[in-house]
N, C-alpha and C positions, 0 to 999 in steps of 0.2 A: 404192301403198298407199292404203287407205281406212280412215278412223276413223269408226265408227258408234256413236252414243250414243243412249240412250233413257231413259225413266223406269224401266223394269224389264227384267230378263232372267228368263225361266222356263226352267230347265235342270236336269236331274238331280234332280227333285223339290224344287227350291229356287226361291224367288222372291227375286231380288237387286235392290236398288234402285240406280239410277244406274250402269248398266253402260256401259263403253266398250270396243268390240271393234275391234282392228286386224287388217286382212286384207291379204295381198299381192295382186299383180295377177291371180293365178290363183284368188282366193277362198279361199286357205288362211289359217286363223287363226294369227296370230303373237303376239297378246296379248289377254288378257281382264283388265280392271281396273275400278275404279270411279272416277267423276269427282267432283270437289268443286266446281270452278268452270269451267264450259264456256267462259266468256268469256276464260279464260286458255289455251285450247286451240284455236289456229287450225286451219282446214281440217278441222274435225270436223263431220260430218253429224249432226243431231239429229232424232229421230223421237218423236212423242208416242204412247206406248203401251208394249207389252211385246214384246221380241224373243224368238224361239225359234229352235232349229235347224230346218232344213227338215223337213217332214213325210215320213213313210214310210207309204204306203198299202199295208198288208200283204195285202189281198185285193181284187182288182178283176177284172172281165171287160170290158175296154175294147172288145173287138170287138162287144159287145152294145149299144153306145151308141146305135145306130140304133133301139132299141126303147123309147127314152124316151117315156113316156106311153102306150105301146101296150097295156099290161096294167093292168087295173083293180086298185085297192087292195083288200086284205082278202079275196082269193080263197082264202086258205089255201095250205098247201104243195102239196097235190095239184092244186088249181086253177091255181096259178101254173105248175107243170110242164106241165100240159095246154096252157095259154095260150101258153107259149113255142113249143111245137110248132105251134100254129095260126097264129101271126103271123110267125114268123121267115122264111118264104118270100115275104113280101109286099113286100120291099124290094130295090132294085137294088144291084149292087156299088158303084156311085157313091155312093148314099145311105149305105151302110155305111161307106165310107172317109171321106166328109165328116164323118160323125158322130163317128167315133173320133178323127179329127184335131182336131176342135173340142174334144172332151173332154180330149185331151192338152194343148192350149193352155191350157184353163181350169185344169187341175190345176197346171200350171207357174206360172201367174200367181198362184194362191192358195197357192203355197209347197210343193207336193209335190216332193220331191227324188228319191224312189225308189218303185217300185211292184212288188209281187208280183202278176203278172197271169196269169190262167188263159186258155189258148188252146185252141181246138178246130179252128182252121184257120190259114192263113198271112196272112189279111187285114191284120193289124196290124203285120207285120214291116217293111214299107217305112217306115211312120211311125216305128217305134221306132228305126230306123237314123238318122233325122234328128232325133229328139227330144232335148231337153236333159235330160229325165228319165232316170234309170237304171232300166231294166226288167230284172227276172228273170222269165222266162216259164215257166209250168208247163204242159206238154203233158198234157192231162187225158184219161185213159182212162175211158170212160163206156159203160155198157150191159151187160146180162147176157149178151149174145151177142158181146161184143167181145173182141179179142185185142190183145196189145201191138204186134203188127206194124202195126196200123192207125194208130199215132201215130209210126212210125219217121221219116217225113219231117219231122215237127215237131221231134222231138228233135235232128235234125241242124241246126236253126237256131241262130243265135248266142244265148248266154245262156239256153238252154232245157234244162230237165230234166223227166223224166216224173213223173207223180203219179197215184195213183188218185183218181177223182172223189169217192167216198164209200165208206162201209162197206156200204151196201145195194145198190149198182148194179153190182157186179163179182162174178163167180164166184171161187171160191177160187184156182185156178191163176193166172189173169191178175192178180189182186190181188197175190199173192206175187211174181209175175214183174216187174211194173212197179215194185214197191217195191224189189226187188233191183237193178233197172237204174238206179235213182236214185243208188246209191252213197252218197257222203257228203252229197249235196244234201238239203235238207229236202223232206218230203212235205207238200203243202198239200191237206188232206182236209176236205171238207164233213162235219161231224160233229154228230149229234144236234140238227139244226136244228128238228125237229118231233117230237112224241110218236110219230108213225108209224114212226120208225126203230127204236125199242125194241119197239113193238108187232109189227113184222114178225117178230121172233124168237119171238113167241108165236102167229104165224099170224093176227094181228088187224090192224085199221086199214086205211087207204086204200091203202098200198103193197101190203099182202098181197092186198087185193081187186083192185087193178090187175093185179098179176102173175098172179093166178088167171084173170082175164078174158082175158089175153093168152096163157094157157097156158104161162107161164114157171115153171120150177122153180129154187129157190135151193139151192145145195149148201153153204151156209155157216151155216145156221141152228143147227147143232149147237153152235156156240160159245156160244149162249145170250144174248149181248148185244153191242152194238157195241163197248163197251170191252174185253170179253173177247176179241173177235175181233182187235183190235189187239195185245193182249198175246201171244196165241198164234200170231200170224202174222208178227210183225216182230221183228228182233233188238233187244236192249236198247240198242244203239248208234244206233238210228234217230233221226233228227231230225224232229220232227212239228210242223206248224202245223195245229191243229184249229180249223176255221172255224165260227162261229156258236155252237155249244155251248149253245143255249138250254135244252135239256132234260137236261143232265148233272146228276147228283146227287152227294152226298158220297161214296158208294161208288165211283162211276166215277172221280172225280178222284183219290181215294186210290189206287185200283188202278193208274191210269196213271202218276201222279207217282212212285209207289214202284217201278214196274217199269223205266221208261225212264231210262237214265243221263244223257241230255241233258235240260235243261229243256224242257218242252213249251211251245210258244208258242200261247196261246189267243187266237184272232183274233176280236174282237167287231165286229159290223156292226149296231149298233142301229137305224139308220135303215132298212136293208133288212128287218130283222125286223119292225119296225113296219109297213112297207109291205105285207108279205105276210100276216102272221099276228097281229100285235099282241103277240107273245111278247117277253120281255125276257131278255137274257143274265144268267147267275147271277153278277153282279159280286161280291157280298159273299162268296159261296162261294169264288170264285177268290182273292179278296184274303186270306181266312183261311188259304189254303194258300200264301200268298206266291208265287203263280204268276206266270210271265212273261206279261204281257198286252200285246197290241197291237191296233190298230184298222184296219179296212178299210171301204171304201165299198160293196163288192159292185158290181153293175152298174146302169146307168141303166134297165134293165128293171124293177128293184125299188127305185129310189131317184130322188128328184127332182134330185139333184146328186151330184157326186163330191167334195164339200167335206169335208176332214178336220176342219175346225173345227166344222162342223155335227155330225159324229159325237161330237166332244168335248162339245158342248153337251148331247147327249142323255143323258149320264151325270152329271148335275149333283150327284148325291148323293155323289160322290167328290171329294176335294180337287183343285183345279184343277191344281196342279203335278204331281200323280200322273197325271192324265189326259193332260197334255201329254207326259209321259214315255212313256206308252203310244203316243201318236201320233208319237213321234220315235225314241227309243232302243229302245223295245219292238220296233217293226217292223224297225229296223236289225239288232238282235240275231237276230231270227227269220230274216232273209234272209242273215245272215252278212256284213253290211255295216257293222258297228259300229266297225270300225277306222278308218273315215274319214267316217262319217255318224252322225247321231242325237244328237249333243251338241255344245255350244259349247266346244271344247277346243283348245288350241294344237296345231297340226299337222293338224287335220282340215279338210275342205272340205264342211261340212254344209249350206251355204246358210244364209241368214238370212231369217226371216219376221217381219213386224210384225203384231201383233194390236192392232187399234184397237177400243175398246169394253171395255177392261179397267179395273176399278175399283181395283185394288191387291190384291184378294182373289178376285174372281170376274168372270165375263164377263156383259155385258149381253146381252139377247136379240138386239140388233142388231149384236153384235160381228162384225168381219170380219177376214180374214187376207189379206195381200198380200206378195209377194216383194220383198225389199230387195236381196239378193245371190243 
């Protein structure tokens, strides 16, 4: 048994003073109380700061960790996509593995308990088998000339399900086929990251120009918009994680939230968006719709770190307890892990994180997170 006390607990949109949490030897919570006099409670560990459940990084590409610092900031969406293709062949297999293992260790130390990770190859699987972090891998189908069979070897890996990369990068038949193969698992789809995705359906923007230069034709433009394509291609029972969503509008959110029976998980990656384009996710729009929001870091190709706390800091206009819920329970719900992760409740094994640099209402610019359990 361990008894952990602190100044505050941030959990389920509440900030509670003087928490004391009792855990068994497996890290399962057996009691959540408040202390009055710590000097009367022997064998209690006290930490100065705020406790939270372990973080859930709902969107990551850990296999791209070797690209940290390789792509310039501010290139825009099309420039970033081109740069990925230009630099990804410049690194050895050893450099790739070393980088992703280091990223995994850093996330664990900073309190990440689970990750929704995009995979395009098998590089990360040996690390995941040894990691203390719980990974759900999404085998991503990408490319206008691709077919679902190209990811069959990935889908056979442990804790891996298929997903379309995006609305704009797959023709109609493979998009529908990969979504159907996912079954009850969530689909993690890059969605409306830039204005070019909507513009493509009008035959405009950098995506349309790129496809024209390559001589590629899209057979899905008749849907009229990215949101309409989702509604007309997927069953109402589909579980969606829509990533980035910087350019969604009121009409898009209303259409999607009204059509799908399961809550859509809107995965915000503010640091990545700032790195690539300077765009901001539509936080207030999603909050007005009482949407399920979670946070991700994206990859080190478009981020300086994989710190969930830094993602939380970027959305300072939102009350802190709400942001912490996005970084914990939001991701756990999106990945179907909320029965045992995401909140500090008896019976769960969510991990415990200490945030230092918490004033009682907000985070300082220098606030840090580190794992306690």
